[in-house]
C-alpha positions as CSV (number, residue, x, y, z in Angstrom):
1,M,0.0,0.0,-0.1
2,A,2.9,2.4,0.9
3,E,4.6,1.6,-2.3
4,K,1.3,2.6,-4.4
5,K,1.0,5.9,-2.5
6,I,4.9,6.6,-3.3
7,Q,4.1,6.0,-6.9
8,E,0.9,8.4,-6.9
9,H,3.0,11.2,-5.8
10,A,6.1,10.7,-7.9
11,D,5.5,13.7,-9.9
12,E,5.1,15.9,-6.7
13,S,8.7,14.6,-5.8
14,N,11.5,17.3,-5.3
15,T,14.2,14.7,-6.3
16,I,13.7,15.5,-9.9
17,K,14.8,19.3,-10.3
18,D,15.0,21.5,-13.3
19,P,18.8,21.7,-14.4
20,D,18.5,25.3,-14.0
21,N,18.1,25.2,-10.5
22,W,20.8,22.4,-9.6
23,T,23.4,23.9,-7.0
24,T,26.3,22.2,-9.2
25,G,24.7,22.9,-12.4
26,D,27.4,25.2,-13.7
27,E,30.1,22.6,-13.0
28,P,31.6,20.6,-15.8
29,M,29.5,17.5,-17.4
30,T,30.2,14.2,-15.6
31,G,31.9,11.4,-17.5
32,A,28.8,9.5,-17.8
33,Q,27.0,12.7,-19.2
34,A,29.9,13.0,-21.6
35,S,29.8,9.4,-22.7
36,Y,26.0,9.2,-23.1
37,L,25.9,12.5,-24.9
38,S,28.8,11.5,-27.3
39,T,26.5,8.3,-28.2
40,L,23.5,10.3,-28.8
41,S,25.4,13.1,-30.7
42,E,26.7,10.4,-33.1
43,E,23.4,8.8,-33.5
44,A,21.6,12.2,-34.0
45,K,24.5,13.1,-36.7
46,E,25.1,16.4,-34.5
47,E,28.2,18.0,-33.0
48,F,29.2,16.9,-29.6
49,D,30.4,19.7,-27.3
50,E,32.6,18.4,-24.5
51,N,32.7,22.2,-22.8
52,L,29.1,21.7,-21.6
53,T,28.1,22.2,-17.8
54,K,26.1,19.5,-16.2
55,A,22.9,21.4,-16.5
56,E,23.5,22.1,-20.2
57,A,24.5,18.6,-20.7
58,S,21.3,17.3,-19.1
59,K,19.1,19.5,-21.3
60,R,21.1,18.5,-24.4
61,I,20.7,14.9,-23.6
62,E,16.9,15.5,-23.2
63,E,16.9,17.0,-26.8
64,L,18.8,14.4,-28.5
65,Q,16.8,11.6,-26.7
66,E,13.6,13.3,-28.3
67,K,15.3,13.3,-31.7
68,T,16.8,9.9,-31.7
69,G,13.8,8.3,-29.7
70,R,16.2,6.9,-27.0
71,G,15.1,7.0,-23.4
72,K,11.5,6.9,-24.0
73,A,9.3,4.5,-21.8
74,A,8.1,1.3,-23.9
């Protein structure tokens, strides 16, 4: 029962924050972000910018996931 309640309120959670509001958003992107972004960029035939911040990389990943169809729930 508790699990169902958690699922019902998942959209209200503060664990998913807008990258613009990240405390560390202005730091260089992580290695994992760089790796995934490189893969997505290749698939989308778009340039990979290795100088993005964490927040910028997160937004770019979302854009490229939309373009490539990756990361969508089945």
